[in-house]
C-alpha positions as CSV (number, residue, x, y, z in Angstrom):
1,Q,12.4,24.4,-2.7
2,V,9.3,26.2,-1.7
3,Q,5.8,25.5,-2.9
4,L,2.4,25.2,-3.0
5,V,0.2,22.5,-4.5
6,E,-3.2,21.8,-4.5
7,S,-5.4,18.8,-4.7
8,G,-9.1,17.9,-4.5
9,G,-9.9,19.5,-7.8
10,G,-12.5,17.7,-10.7
11,L,-15.5,16.7,-11.9
12,V,-19.0,17.0,-10.7
13,Q,-22.2,17.5,-10.8
14,P,-24.1,21.1,-10.3
15,G,-25.0,21.1,-6.4
16,G,-22.4,18.5,-5.7
17,S,-19.6,19.6,-3.1
18,L,-15.9,19.6,-3.4
19,R,-12.9,20.3,-1.0
20,L,-9.8,21.6,-2.0
21,S,-6.6,21.9,-0.4
22,C,-3.6,23.4,-0.3
23,A,-0.1,22.9,1.3
24,A,2.9,24.9,1.5
25,S,6.1,22.1,1.3
26,G,9.3,23.5,2.0
27,S,11.0,25.3,5.3
28,I,8.8,28.0,6.1
29,F,8.8,29.8,9.4
30,S,5.5,31.3,9.2
31,I,2.2,32.8,6.3
32,N,0.3,36.0,6.5
33,A,-2.5,35.2,4.8
34,M,-3.4,32.1,2.3
35,G,-6.1,32.0,-0.1
36,W,-7.9,30.8,-3.1
37,Y,-8.8,32.9,-6.9
38,R,-10.3,31.2,-9.9
39,Q,-9.9,32.0,-13.2
40,A,-12.9,30.4,-16.0
41,P,-12.0,30.7,-19.4
42,G,-12.0,34.2,-20.9
43,K,-12.6,35.7,-17.2
44,Q,-10.1,37.3,-15.0
45,R,-9.0,35.7,-12.6
46,E,-10.5,36.8,-9.3
47,L,-10.5,36.0,-5.3
48,V,-12.8,33.3,-4.2
49,A,-11.7,33.4,-0.6
50,A,-9.0,34.5,2.0
51,I,-8.0,33.8,5.3
52,T,-4.9,34.9,8.2
53,S,-2.7,33.0,10.5
54,G,-5.5,34.9,13.4
55,G,-8.7,33.6,11.1
56,S,-9.5,36.2,9.8
57,T,-12.3,35.7,6.3
58,N,-13.3,36.9,3.4
59,Y,-15.0,36.1,0.7
60,A,-16.5,36.7,-2.6
61,D,-20.4,37.6,-3.1
62,S,-21.0,34.9,-5.2
63,V,-19.7,32.4,-3.1
64,K,-20.9,33.4,0.2
65,G,-22.7,31.0,1.9
66,R,-21.7,28.0,0.0
67,F,-18.0,27.6,0.3
68,T,-16.0,27.7,3.7
69,I,-12.3,28.5,4.2
70,S,-10.3,27.2,7.0
71,R,-6.0,26.7,7.6
72,D,-3.9,24.5,9.2
73,N,-1.1,27.1,10.3
74,A,0.9,24.2,12.0
75,K,0.4,22.6,8.6
76,N,1.0,25.6,6.9
77,T,-2.3,24.8,4.4
78,V,-5.4,26.1,3.2
79,Y,-8.6,24.3,3.0
80,L,-12.0,25.4,0.4
81,Q,-14.9,23.5,1.1
82,M,-17.2,23.9,-1.7
83,N,-20.8,22.9,-1.0
84,S,-23.8,24.0,-3.7
85,L,-21.5,24.0,-6.8
86,K,-23.0,26.2,-9.9
87,P,-21.9,25.9,-13.5
88,E,-20.7,29.2,-13.0
89,D,-18.0,27.9,-10.5
90,T,-16.2,26.3,-13.2
91,A,-12.6,27.5,-13.3
92,V,-8.6,27.4,-12.4
93,Y,-8.7,27.5,-8.6
94,Y,-5.4,28.8,-7.9
95,C,-3.9,28.7,-4.4
96,N,-2.0,31.8,-3.0
97,A,0.4,32.6,-0.3
98,G,0.9,35.7,0.8
99,G,3.7,37.6,3.6
100,L,5.8,34.2,3.8
101,V,8.7,34.5,5.7
102,Y,10.7,31.5,5.4
103,S,12.7,29.4,8.1
104,S,16.1,31.2,6.6
105,G,14.9,34.5,7.4
106,T,13.4,35.3,3.9
107,Y,10.6,36.5,3.4
108,R,8.7,36.8,-0.1
109,T,5.7,38.9,-1.2
110,D,3.2,36.4,-2.6
111,L,3.5,32.5,-4.2
112,W,1.2,31.1,-6.3
113,G,0.0,27.1,-7.1
114,K,-0.3,25.8,-10.6
115,G,-3.9,25.8,-9.7
116,T,-6.3,22.5,-9.8
117,L,-9.6,22.8,-12.4
118,V,-13.2,22.6,-11.2
119,T,-15.5,21.5,-13.8
120,V,-19.3,22.1,-12.7
121,S,-21.3,20.1,-15.0
122,S,-24.4,17.4,-15.5
């Protein structure tokens, strides 16, 4: 029942912008941290950005100054504003939630979305 659903991926030209959204659906009491990972073809999955329920953020060096992560705790939704996109940003972007507490009182260490493809190309 509980799942993460990403949206906002697509094709964009270098220098363009995209805004990714990830909503956690279901009966959730709290989520400690939410973030975005990405995996390019033939590459390992890497952390792009993460944010805690308190608003602390962490970014990969490659996206600092270009990407901004934000979160709406009431909606259990995390966003990733991506500006000045580069071809090397091309990847499948995965939403992740860590430290979930369901309304039932049960815990889950982590949950992954299915991913959304971002392609940066002219």
